[in-house]
C-alpha positions in Angstrom: -0.8 1.1 6.7 -1.3 -0.5 3.2 -2.9 -3.9 3.2 -1.5 -6.8 1.3 -4.5 -6.8 -0.9 -3.6 -3.4 -2.4 -4.0 -3.6 -6.2 -1.3 -1.0 -7.0 1.5 -3.7 -7.1 3.5 -1.9 -4.4 5.5 -3.9 -1.9 4.1 -4.0 1.6 7.5 -3.0 2.9 8.6 0.6 2.1 12.2 0.1 3.3 15.6 0.8 1.9 16.9 -0.7 -1.3 17.5 -4.4 -1.3 21.1 -5.5 -1.6 23.0 -8.7 -2.0 23.4 -9.0 1.8 19.6 -8.8 2.2 19.1 -11.5 -0.4 21.6 -13.8 1.3 20.0 -13.2 4.7 16.6 -14.0 3.4 17.9 -17.2 1.8 19.6 -18.2 5.1 16.4 -17.6 7.0 14.2 -19.4 4.4 16.5 -22.4 4.5 16.5 -22.5 8.3 13.8 -25.2 8.9 14.9 -26.3 12.3 15.2 -24.7 15.7 17.9 -26.8 17.2 21.0 -25.7 15.2 23.1 -23.2 17.2 24.2 -21.4 14.0 20.6 -20.7 13.1 20.1 -18.5 16.1 23.2 -16.4 15.3 22.1 -16.1 11.6 18.6 -14.9 12.7 20.0 -12.4 15.2 22.4 -11.0 12.6 19.5 -10.6 10.2 17.7 -8.3 12.7 20.2 -5.6 11.6 19.8 -6.2 7.9 19.0 -3.1 5.8 16.3 -5.0 4.0 13.0 -4.9 6.0 11.8 -8.2 4.6 14.9 -9.9 6.0 14.3 -8.2 9.4 10.6 -9.2 9.3 11.3 -12.9 8.6 14.0 -13.0 11.2 11.7 -11.6 13.9 9.0 -14.0 12.9 11.3 -17.0 13.2 12.7 -15.9 16.5 9.2 -15.4 17.9 8.1 -18.9 16.8 11.3 -20.4 18.4 10.6 -18.4 21.6 14.2 -17.3 21.6 14.8 -15.3 24.8 18.2 -14.0 23.9 16.5 -12.1 21.1 14.4 -10.0 23.5 16.8 -7.1 24.1 17.3 -6.6 20.3 13.5 -6.9 19.7 12.9 -4.3 22.3 15.3 -2.0 20.5 13.5 -2.6 17.2 10.1 -1.4 18.4 10.8 1.9 16.7 11.7 0.3 13.4 10.9 2.7 10.5 8.8 -0.1 8.8 5.5 -0.5 10.5 5.1 -4.2 9.8 8.5 -4.9 11.3 7.6 -3.1 14.5 4.2 -4.9 14.7 5.7 -8.3 14.3 8.4 -7.4 17.0 5.6 -6.6 19.4 3.9 -9.9 18.6 7.1 -11.9 19.0 7.8 -10.3 22.4 4.4 -11.5 23.6 5.0 -15.0 22.2 8.5 -15.4 23.8 7.0 -14.5 27.2 9.9 -12.6 28.8 8.5 -10.1 31.2 11.4 -7.7 30.7 9.6 -6.6 27.6 6.7 -5.2 29.6 8.4 -1.8 30.3 9.1 -1.4 26.5 5.5 -2.3 25.5 3.6 -0.1 27.9 4.4 3.2 26.2 3.1 1.8 22.9 -0.5 1.2 24.3 -1.6 4.7 23.0 0.2 4.4 19.7 -2.4 4.7 16.9 -1.1 1.8 14.8 0.8 -0.3 17.3 -1.5 0.0 20.3 -3.6 -3.1 19.7 -0.6 -5.3 19.1 1.1 -3.9 22.3 -2.0 -4.5 24.4 -2.4 -8.1 23.1 1.3 -8.9 23.9 1.1 -7.3 27.3 -1.8 -9.5 28.2 0.1 -12.6 27.1 2.9 -11.4 29.5 0.4 -11.2 32.3 0.1 -7.4 32.5 -3.4 -5.9 32.5 -3.7 -2.1 32.2 -5.8 -0.5 34.9 -9.5 -0.6 33.9 -11.6 2.6 33.9 -14.8 2.6 36.0 -17.7 0.7 34.3 -19.5 3.2 32.1 -23.1 4.2 32.8 -25.1 5.0 29.7 -26.9 8.0 31.3 -23.6 9.5 32.6 -21.8 9.9 29.3 -24.8 10.5 27.2 -26.4 13.1 29.5 -29.8 14.6 28.8 -28.3 17.9 27.7 -25.8 16.4 25.3 -26.9 15.7 21.7 -25.4 12.5 20.3 -23.5 12.6 17.0 -25.4 11.7 13.9 -25.6 8.0 13.2 -24.8 6.4 9.9 -28.3 6.5 8.7 -28.5 10.3 9.3 -30.8 10.1 12.4 -29.7 12.0 15.5 -30.5 9.3 18.0 -33.4 11.2 19.7 -35.8 8.6 21.0 -38.8 10.5 19.5 -37.2 11.1 16.2 -37.5 7.8 14.3 -40.0 5.7 16.1 -42.7 4.5 13.8 -46.2 4.6 15.1 -47.3 1.1 16.0 -50.3 -0.6 17.3 -48.1 -2.1 20.0 -46.5 1.3 21.0 -48.0 1.0 24.5 -46.7 -2.5 24.9 -43.9 -2.5 27.6 -41.8 -4.9 25.5 -42.1 -2.7 22.4 -41.1 0.4 24.4 -38.1 -1.5 25.8 -37.1 -2.7 22.3 -37.3 0.8 21.0 -35.1 2.1 23.8 -32.6 -0.7 23.1 -32.5 0.3 19.4 -31.9 3.9 20.3 -29.2 3.1 22.7 -27.5 0.9 20.1 -27.6 3.8 17.6 -26.1 6.2 20.2 -23.3 3.8 21.1 -22.3 3.1 17.5 -22.4 6.9 16.9 -20.1 7.5 19.9 -17.5 5.1 18.4 -16.7 8.0 15.9 -16.5 10.7 18.6 -13.4 12.8 19.0 -13.5 12.3 22.7 -11.3 9.2 23.5 -13.1 8.6 26.9 -16.5 8.6 25.1 -15.2 6.2 22.5 -13.8 3.8 25.1 -17.0 3.8 27.1 -19.2 3.3 24.1 -17.0 0.4 22.9 -17.1 -1.2 26.3 -20.9 -0.8 26.6 -21.4 -2.4 23.1 -19.2 -5.3 24.2 -21.3 -5.9 27.3 -24.5 -5.8 25.4 -23.5 -8.9 23.5 -25.3 -7.9 20.3 -23.7 -9.3 17.2 -24.7 -6.2 15.2 -22.0 -4.3 17.1 -19.3 -6.5 15.7 -18.7 -4.7 12.4 -18.8 -1.2 13.8 -16.4 -2.2 16.6 -13.9 -3.8 14.1 -13.9 -0.6 12.0 -13.5 1.6 15.1 -10.6 -0.5 16.3 -9.0 -0.5 12.9 -9.3 3.3 12.6 -7.6 3.6 16.1 -10.6 5.4 17.5 -10.7 3.2 20.6 -8.6 3.5 23.7 -6.9 0.1 24.1 -6.4 0.7 27.8 -9.9 -0.8 28.2 -10.9 -4.5 27.7 -11.3 -5.5 24.1 -15.0 -5.1 23.3 -14.9 -7.7 20.6 -13.9 -10.3 23.2 -16.8 -9.1 25.5 -19.3 -9.7 22.7 -18.8 -13.4 23.2 -20.5 -16.1 21.2 -22.8 -13.7 19.4 -19.9 -12.2 17.5 -18.4 -15.4 16.3 -20.2 -15.6 12.9 -19.6 -11.9 12.0 -15.9 -12.3 13.0 -15.5 -15.4 10.9 -16.9 -13.4 8.0 -14.4 -10.7 8.7 -11.6 -13.2 8.0 -12.3 -12.5 4.3 -12.1 -8.7 4.6 -9.9 -7.0 2.0 -7.9 -5.2 4.7 -5.3 -7.3 6.4 -5.5 -5.2 9.6 -9.2 -6.0 9.9 -8.4 -9.7 9.5 -5.8 -9.6 12.2 -8.3 -8.0 14.6 -10.9 -10.6 13.8 -8.4 -13.4 14.4 -7.3 -11.9 17.8 -11.0 -11.6 18.9 -11.8 -15.2 17.8 -8.9 -16.5 19.8 -10.0 -14.7 22.9 -13.6 -15.9 22.6 -12.4 -19.5 22.0 -15.5 -20.8 20.3 -15.0 -24.1 18.5 -16.9 -22.9 15.5 -13.9 -20.6 14.6 -11.4 -23.5 14.5 -11.9 -24.6 10.9 -12.1 -21.1 9.4 -8.9 -20.2 11.3 -7.1 -23.2 9.9 -8.2 -22.2 6.4 -6.8 -18.7 7.2 -3.4 -20.2 7.5 -3.3 -19.7 3.8 -3.8 -16.0 4.1 -1.7 -13.9 1.7 -0.5 -11.6 4.5 2.2 -12.9 6.8 1.1 -10.9 9.8 -2.3 -12.6 9.5 -0.7 -16.0 9.2 1.2 -15.4 12.4 -1.8 -14.2 14.2 -3.8 -17.2 13.0 -1.1 -19.7 14.2 -1.0 -18.1 17.6 -4.8 -18.1 17.8 -5.1 -21.8 17.0 -2.5 -22.6 19.7 -4.3 -20.4 22.2 -7.7 -21.9 21.3 -6.6 -25.4 22.6 -8.6 -28.5 22.3 -11.2 -27.2 19.7 -8.4 -26.6 17.2 -7.0 -30.1 17.4 -9.3 -31.9 14.9 -9.2 -29.2 12.2 -5.4 -29.0 12.5 -5.2 -32.8 12.1 -7.3 -32.5 8.9 -5.0 -29.8 7.7 -2.1 -32.2 7.9 -3.5 -33.8 4.7 -3.6 -30.5 2.8 -1.7 -30.4 -0.5 0.0 -27.2 0.6 3.3 -28.0 2.5 3.2 -24.6 4.2 -0.2 -25.5 5.7 1.0 -28.9 6.7 4.0 -27.4 8.4 2.0 -24.8 10.3 -0.6 -27.4 11.4 2.1 -29.8 12.6 3.9 -27.1 14.6 0.6 -25.9 16.1 -0.2 -29.5 17.1 3.2 -29.8 18.7 2.5 -26.7 20.8 -0.9 -28.1 21.8 0.7 -31.4 22.9 -2.5 -33.5 22.3 -1.7 -37.2 21.8 -4.7 -37.5 19.5 -2.5 -36.1 16.7 0.3 -38.8 17.1 -0.9 -41.2 14.4 -1.5 -38.4 11.8 1.8 -36.8 12.5 3.6 -40.2 12.1 2.0 -40.4 8.6 3.4 -37.0 7.8 6.9 -38.4 8.5 6.6 -40.1 5.1 5.4 -37.0 3.3 7.2 -36.0 0.1 7.9 -32.5 1.4 10.9 -32.3 3.8 9.4 -29.2 5.6 6.3 -31.2 6.6 8.4 -34.1 7.7 10.7 -31.9 9.8 7.7 -30.1 11.4 6.1 -33.5 12.2 9.3 -34.8 13.8 9.5 -31.7 16.1 5.8 -31.9 17.0 6.1 -35.6 17.9 9.0 -34.8 20.2 6.9 -32.1 21.9 4.0 -34.4 22.4 6.3 -37.1 23.8 4.3 -40.2 23.0 6.1 -43.5 22.9 4.0 -44.6 19.9 6.0 -42.3 17.7 9.4 -43.9 18.6 9.6 -46.6 15.8 8.8 -44.1 13.1 11.2 -41.6 14.5 14.0 -44.2 14.5 13.4 -44.6 10.8 13.5 -40.8 10.4 17.1 -40.8 11.7 18.0 -42.2 8.2 15.9 -39.6 6.3 17.7 -38.1 3.2 17.1 -34.6 4.6 19.5 -33.3 7.2 16.9 -31.2 8.9 14.6 -34.1 9.4 17.4 -36.2 10.9 18.4 -33.5 13.3 14.9 -33.0 14.6 14.2 -36.7 14.8 17.3 -37.2 17.0 16.3 -34.3 19.3 12.7 -35.6 19.5 13.8 -39.1 20.5 15.8 -37.5 23.3 12.7 -35.5 24.4 10.5 -38.6 24.4 13.1 -40.6 26.4 12.3 -44.1 25.3 15.4 -46.4 25.8 14.4 -48.4 22.7 15.9 -45.5 20.6 19.4 -45.7 22.1 20.7 -48.3 19.5 19.4 -46.2 16.6 20.9 -43.0 18.1 24.3 -44.7 18.6 24.2 -45.4 14.8 23.2 -41.8 14.2 26.3 -40.6 16.1 28.3 -41.6 13.0 26.2 -39.3 10.7 28.3 -37.3 8.3 26.5 -34.1 9.5 28.1 -33.1 12.7 24.9 -31.5 14.1 23.0 -34.8 13.6 25.7 -36.7 15.4 25.8 -34.1 18.3 22.0 -34.2 18.5 22.2 -38.0 18.8 24.7 -37.7 21.6 22.6 -35.2 23.5 19.5 -37.4 22.9 21.2 -40.4 24.4 22.3 -38.4 27.4 18.7 -37.1 27.9 17.3 -40.7 27.7 19.7 -41.9 30.3 19.0 -39.0 32.5 15.3 -39.7 32.3 15.9 -43.3 33.1 18.0 -42.3 36.2 15.2 -39.9 37.3 12.6 -42.7 37.1 14.9 -45.1 38.9 15.6 -42.6 41.6 11.9 -41.9 42.1 11.2 -45.6 42.5 14.0 -46.1 45.0 13.0 -43.1 47.1 9.4 -44.5 47.3 10.8 -47.9 48.4 12.5 -46.1 51.4 9.0 -45.9 52.9 8.0 -49.6 52.4 7.1 -51.6 55.4 9.3 -54.5 54.3 12.8 -54.0 55.9 14.5 -56.0 53.1 13.0 -53.7 50.4 14.1 -50.6 52.3 17.6 -52.0 52.8 17.9 -52.8 49.1 16.8 -49.3 48.2 19.3 -47.7 50.5 22.2 -49.7 49.0 21.0 -49.0 45.4 20.8 -45.3 46.1 24.4 -45.2 47.3 25.6 -47.0 44.1 23.4 -44.8 41.9 25.4 -41.7 43.0 22.7 -39.1 42.6 23.0 -36.5 45.3 19.3 -35.6 45.0 18.7 -38.6 47.2 20.6 -37.1 50.2 17.6 -35.3 51.8 15.3 -38.4 51.9 18.2 -40.5 53.3 18.9 -37.9 56.0 15.2 -37.8 56.8 15.2 -41.6 57.2 18.3 -41.5 59.3 16.7 -38.9 61.6 13.6 -41.0 62.1 13.7 -42.7 65.5 11.8 -45.7 64.2 14.6 -46.5 61.7 16.3 -49.8 62.7 20.0 -49.6 63.6 20.8 -52.0 60.8 19.3 -49.6 58.3 21.0 -46.6 59.9 24.4 -48.1 59.2 23.4 -48.7 55.6 22.2 -45.1 55.3 25.4 -43.7 56.7 27.4 -45.8 54.2 25.2 -44.6 51.2 25.5 -41.0 52.3 29.3 -41.4 52.4 29.3 -42.7 48.8 27.0 -39.9 47.7 29.1 -37.1 49.1 32.2 -38.5 47.5 30.6 -39.0 44.1 30.4 -36.2 41.4 27.1 -34.4 41.2 24.9 -36.6 39.0 21.9 -34.3 39.1 
């Protein structure tokens, strides 16, 4: 696979000739800056069949970020796409979407030389862990009769071959250190073995040793597909010791190496990697960008502060990616910074901030989101309306009623749905309060709650009312009120 840093000026996609339909598809996808428009999904699904591989790639990427489950069957069919990058991003998207029906399609790809690492990562996101081979024993697979392959420095790994005479040679610590060095050489040599079992065991042993010096050989071995991905990722097993070398690998000239480094850093979850990963959002390769975005979301709390700092970046693409990641993380520490982004000059940043604030669901964002309902950009208004419905603050109802008259029909429809969501959340809160009052000691409070439940008309209250009616301790006066409320509930339409 050619990396994006290739200096020959060739396109990363070696697909069929671009046509006008491909250009139009790319333009539609590039202009689709929101997730809530029904037409956007149809456009993206149509683009999966576009003859231009770049159009297919961007469509898959967008559907993955939107976690669109209806795309899963088509993505499964695209796993044999003739363009490698498209197949890789399809695998990643299936993992992000999280539909387990994709597991059966991903399992056969585990042994694929160029798709295996992506398939394994997505399978683990889907909760499927391939069976692990028995823990390797160093003496078993490097038996005394077997000569290890030459190491990089030309030595054959014999413990008597390259030990320098030392005054401390009889020191037990020195002898142990020498044995450790020899074992490291042998294991690194075995990564280049033709035997896949030997390679897998060597990689696993190196991971368990936790020695940072194994990081670079393991990355190269994984990149060259000389490791059986049915085993645990050895880079992950290296743990904290590998963080600094992996961070350095984010600058590697090969995009595939950078993807491997990002995936390993995400699994280790060390906070030191958060800032370098945020900086890697500017990577020139789109596969790396997607891997970085996913890694930051998976990292959780350590990524929040660096992502908040990235909201002030001059690059609108970085601002947008940071805002969307913060929305996925759902940390209310980002609310004030995201509210500031709602006034940014770039509409993509404003739109992403509106979506993120809706995902976080903090009431502090409501006044700014009400202002965003009058934004000059349609996408921002659409997302602001949807976000206000997700937050559920009744203060937004008046502004949403005004937005129902918006000249864009999707904005007006989003406002209607948002009002319905707010009212539903208010009913849910009211119902919860009334059901709790059924168990109060004060008979007047219970009687009032029973009557109010009957007028509310929500059939979800029937089970607790029946339970109260069946209780022998319930007063006869309350029993008659319960029977009347149950009659009203059974005659009312289903409000749930």
